[in-house]
FIZAMAR-955710 format. One line per 8 residues: number of its first residue (from 1); for each residue z negated, x, y of N, C-alpha, C. Coordinates in steps of 0.02 Angstrom, whole numbers, plus 50000, padded with zeros to 5 digits. Layout:
<atoms>
NUM = Z:X:Y:Z:X:Y:Z:X:Y | ...
</atoms>
This chain:
<atoms>
1 = 48030:46915:40486:48066:46971:40507:48030:46995:40570 | 48015:47062:40571:47979:47090:40630:48025:47091:40691 | 47996:47088:40749:48035:47094:40808:48056:47163:40819 | 48116:47173:40848:48138:47236:40866:48126:47248:40942 | 48063:47265:40956:48041:47273:41026:48080:47326:41060 | 48093:47382:41027:48134:47433:41059:48201:47409:41084 | 48235:47374:41038:48299:47347:41056:48296:47296:41117 | 48242:47257:41115:48233:47205:41167:48221:47239:41233
9 = 48179:47291:41234:48172:47333:41298:48234:47361:41319 | 48274:47391:41273:48336:47428:41289:48385:47376:41319 | 48390:47314:41298:48439:47270:41320:48417:47224:41381 | 48352:47226:41396:48331:47188:41454:48363:47216:41515 | 48401:47175:41550:48439:47199:41609:48408:47179:41675 | 48364:47127:41676:48330:47108:41736:48254:47118:41736 | 48225:47117:41794:48151:47125:41793:48119:47070:41755 | 48146:47011:41761:48116:46952:41726:48116:46964:41654
17 = 48173:46988:41626:48183:47000:41552:48133:47052:41532 | 48130:47108:41572:48080:47161:41556:48006:47137:41551 | 47992:47093:41604:47925:47067:41602:47910:47024:41538 | 47958:46985:41523:47950:46940:41463:47937:46982:41400 | 47978:47034:41389:47968:47080:41335:47902:47114:41334 | 47884:47148:41395:47824:47181:41398:47761:47140:41388 | 47764:47078:41414:47709:47030:41405:47702:47011:41330 | 47757:47002:41298:47756:46986:41228:47731:47047:41185
25 = 47750:47108:41204:47725:47169:41168:47648:47172:41178 | 47630:47162:41240:47556:47165:41256:47515:47118:41216 | 47546:47064:41196:47506:47009:41159:47502:47026:41085 | 47539:47080:41061:47537:47098:40989:47478:47140:40974 | 47463:47148:40908:47410:47191:40889:47432:47265:40891 | 47484:47281:40854:47510:47348:40851:47585:47346:40854 | 47611:47387:40897:47686:47393:40904:47702:47470:40906 | 47748:47485:40863:47772:47558:40859:47846:47560:40881
33 = 47863:47621:40906:47930:47629:40925:47948:47614:40996 | 47902:47592:41038:47916:47575:41106:47876:47621:41155 | 47841:47667:41131:47800:47708:41175:47836:47739:41230 | 47891:47778:41214:47926:47811:41267:47957:47763:41320 | 47986:47711:41297:48012:47660:41345:47957:47634:41393 | 47898:47618:41367:47842:47596:41407:47821:47650:41455 | 47819:47713:41430:47796:47766:41472:47849:47771:41533 | 47910:47765:41521:47961:47771:41574:47952:47712:41621
41 = 47934:47651:41598:47931:47595:41638:47866:47598:41684 | 47821:47648:41670:47764:47652:41715:47790:47680:41784 | 47852:47700:41790:47877:47722:41856:47930:47671:41880 | 47934:47610:41856:47983:47561:41872:47976:47543:41949 | 48029:47520:41976:48024:47502:42050:47975:47441:42062 | 47976:47396:42012:47934:47335:42018:47862:47349:41998 | 47815:47334:42039:47744:47347:42018:47724:47303:41961 | 47748:47245:41955:47731:47201:41899:47752:47231:41831
49 = 47810:47256:41833:47835:47290:41772:47791:47350:41757 | 47769:47388:41803:47724:47444:41794:47656:47418:41763 | 47632:47367:41790:47567:47338:41765:47574:47318:41692 | 47628:47281:41676:47638:47260:41605:47658:47313:41558 | 47689:47369:41581:47701:47427:41540:47635:47460:41522 | 47592:47464:41575:47523:47491:41557:47486:47449:41512 | 47490:47384:41519:47452:47338:41472:47480:47340:41403 | 47547:47350:41395:47573:47361:41327:47551:47425:41294
57 = 47548:47473:41336:47521:47541:41310:47450:47535:41291 | 47414:47501:41332:47337:47497:41320:47320:47453:41258 | 47353:47397:41258:47334:47346:41206:47374:47349:41136 | 47435:47370:41138:47471:47363:41079:47514:47428:41054 | 47528:47470:41098:47567:47530:41077:47529:47573:41031 | 47561:47585:40972:47534:47632:40927:47593:47678:40903 | 47600:47734:40937:47657:47778:40915:47650:47804:40844 | 47706:47807:40812:47708:47835:40742:47712:47911:40749
65 = 47695:47944:40695:47697:48016:40694:47769:48042:40710 | 47817:48003:40691:47889:48028:40708:47902:48026:40780 | 47860:47995:40820:47870:47995:40893:47839:48057:40929 | 47810:48100:40888:47774:48154:40919:47820:48202:40957 | 47878:48225:40928:47922:48270:40961:47951:48240:41027 | 47975:48176:41024:47996:48145:41085:47944:48142:41140 | 47882:48130:41121:47827:48128:41170:47814:48196:41197 | 47816:48247:41154:47806:48317:41180:47859:48332:41232
73 = 47923:48315:41216:47978:48327:41261:47968:48288:41328 | 47946:48226:41321:47933:48186:41381:47876:48217:41421 | 47824:48240:41391:47767:48272:41425:47792:48334:41460 | 47835:48377:41429:47859:48436:41460:47899:48416:41522 | 47938:48368:41516:47978:48342:41575:47936:48323:41635 | 47880:48285:41618:47834:48262:41668:47793:48322:41702 | 47776:48368:41658:47736:48430:41686:47785:48467:41732 | 47847:48474:41711:47898:48509:41757:47905:48468:41825
81 = 47905:48405:41821:47911:48364:41885:47852:48378:41929 | 47790:48381:41896:47731:48394:41934:47736:48463:41968 | 47759:48512:41927:47761:48579:41951:47810:48586:42009 | 47866:48549:42008:47916:48550:42058:47888:48517:42124 | 47852:48464:42112:47822:48431:42172:47768:48477:42203 | 47731:48513:42163:47677:48558:42187:47713:48614:42228 | 47770:48639:42204:47804:48695:42239:47831:48672:42305 | 47853:48613:42311:47877:48584:42375:47823:48584:42430
89 = 47760:48573:42411:47709:48573:42457:47690:48642:42481 | 47713:48694:42451:47692:48761:42469:47721:48779:42540 | 47682:48812:42580:47702:48837:42646:47683:48912:42646 | 47736:48956:42659:47723:49028:42663:47676:49040:42721 | 47632:49091:42710:47584:49109:42763:47615:49126:42830 | 47678:49153:42829:47709:49175:42891:47748:49116:42925 | 47743:49058:42894:47776:49000:42926:47744:48981:42991 | 47780:48941:43032:47755:48926:43096:47691:48884:43097
97 = 47684:48842:43041:47619:48807:43036:47568:48852:43002 | 47507:48848:43031:47453:48887:43005:47425:48859:42937 | 47436:48792:42932:47412:48761:42866:47464:48709:42851 | 47474:48701:42783:47521:48648:42761:47498:48579:42789 | 47546:48537:42799:47532:48470:42824:47502:48430:42766 | 47452:48394:42785:47417:48350:42734:47449:48281:42732 | 47495:48269:42781:47530:48201:42787:47587:48205:42734 | 47593:48152:42697:47646:48150:42647:47699:48102:42679
105 = 47760:48105:42652:47813:48062:42668:47799:47994:42636 | 47826:47939:42666:47819:47872:42636:47844:47878:42563 | 47808:47852:42519:47830:47848:42449:47806:47911:42406 | 47792:47966:42437:47767:48027:42399:47702:48011:42365 | 47656:47982:42399:47590:47960:42367:47602:47919:42309 | 47643:47871:42316:47658:47823:42258:47690:47863:42201 | 47740:47906:42219:47776:47942:42165:47725:47988:42129 | 47677:48017:42163:47631:48061:42129:47581:48022:42087
113 = 47562:47963:42111:47517:47917:42073:47554:47891:42012 | 47618:47875:42015:47655:47853:41955:47663:47911:41906 | 47677:47970:41928:47682:48030:41887:47614:48046:41852 | 47558:48033:41889:47496:48048:41860:47482:47992:41805 | 47501:47934:41816:47494:47881:41764:47534:47896:41703 | 47596:47918:41713:47638:47936:41657:47606:47994:41618 | 47582:48042:41650:47551:48098:41617:47490:48077:41574 | 47448:48039:41606:47388:48010:41574:47404:47974:41512
121 = 47453:47927:41518:47468:47884:41465:47506:47923:41409 | 47541:47973:41427:47578:48012:41377:47529:48054:41335 | 47479:48081:41366:47427:48114:41333:47389:48068:41287 | 47374:48006:41314:47338:47954:41273:47380:47936:41210 | 47441:47926:41219:47483:47907:41164:47490:47963:41111 | 47489:48027:41132:47490:48082:41084:47424:48081:41047 | 47370:48066:41081:47306:48061:41050:47304:48011:40998 | 47334:47952:41006:47334:47897:40962:47370:47915:40898
129 = 47415:47960:40904:47451:47982:40841:47400:48016:40795 | 47357:48055:40826:47304:48092:40787:47324:48160:40768 | 47291:48180:40715:47303:48253:40695:47375:48271:40678 | 47416:48220:40660:47485:48234:40650:47525:48254:40709 | 47494:48250:40769:47526:48270:40830:47501:48336:40858 | 47471:48374:40813:47441:48437:40838:47496:48487:40865 | 47557:48474:40847:47607:48518:40878:47616:48509:40953 | 47585:48454:40981:47579:48443:41050:47532:48484:41088
137 = 47488:48522:41049:47431:48557:41077:47453:48601:41135 | 47505:48645:41126:47525:48688:41185:47543:48654:41250 | 47579:48599:41240:47595:48560:41299:47540:48525:41331 | 47492:48501:41288:47427:48471:41312:47387:48524:41348 | 47389:48585:41326:47353:48636:41361:47382:48650:41429 | 47446:48645:41434:47474:48655:41502:47450:48598:41549 | 47452:48539:41523:47425:48479:41563:47352:48492:41580 | 47313:48513:41533:47241:48524:41544:47228:48573:41599
145 = 47271:48624:41610:47262:48671:41662:47257:48644:41729 | 47289:48584:41745:47292:48550:41807:47219:48533:41831 | 47171:48528:41782:47106:48506:41807:47072:48560:41845 | 47095:48621:41842:47066:48680:41875:47100:48689:41945 | 47146:48652:41963:47181:48658:42025:47159:48605:42079 | 47131:48623:42127:47109:48576:42181:47167:48540:42210 | 47225:48569:42213:47285:48537:42244:47316:48487:42193 | 47293:48481:42134:47319:48438:42086:47270:48380:42069
153 = 47232:48361:42123:47179:48309:42110:47209:48243:42079 | 47265:48228:42098:47297:48166:42071:47305:48170:41996 | 47306:48226:41969:47319:48236:41897:47255:48255:41858 | 47198:48253:41887:47134:48278:41852:47120:48227:41795 | 47133:48162:41802:47116:48117:41746:47162:48133:41688 | 47225:48146:41700:47275:48160:41646:47253:48228:41613 | 47230:48274:41656:47209:48342:41625:47148:48332:41580 | 47101:48290:41608:47042:48273:41566:47061:48241:41498
161 = 47108:48194:41503:47128:48158:41439:47161:48207:41394 | 47198:48255:41419:47231:48305:41380:47179:48349:41341 | 47126:48366:41381:47070:48404:41347:47037:48369:41294 | 47024:48301:41303:46995:48262:41248:47039:48259:41186 | 47105:48250:41201:47151:48246:41142:47150:48312:41106 | 47152:48365:41143:47154:48434:41113:47091:48441:41068 | 47029:48421:41095:46971:48426:41057:46971:48388:40993 | 47002:48326:40995:47007:48285:40939:47050:48317:40883
169 = 47093:48361:40901:47134:48394:40850:47093:48444:40812 | 47041:48472:40841:46999:48519:40803:46937:48486:40776 | 46927:48424:40788:46868:48391:40760:46872:48373:40685
</atoms>
């Protein structure tokens, strides 16, 4: 009887339980149905959970074509989060500061790094679905646009991944 990894992740209530499930998933060859949960765990408070969520995505996660729409919706949510964060950094030219502060608040750098990881891995997972995920192309195009923005440097790897996935759709 196959493991119900999705259910195990959903019912894990402690960090220790999450780690056990993620480590077990990462040791499998192919696991479907857990992609979205692992993507969400990339922003978990515990760094070890984040590491094992990434390991599960890298080594075992193989999203099914039926996961395409939920992944597109997740990608859209992440892109909106990035856009909101980018707008917060904007300073009007008439403001008292002549230039925006380059200093970030504690935790902002980590939050942007975690968001960048989620964007990168979401694009990667859509790519693993293959041509059946071509409906994700418009959202991947939005992500790809970030590579042209100097202020979005944290997201350039995700944008590059989106470009590769889009090219694979036409190959």
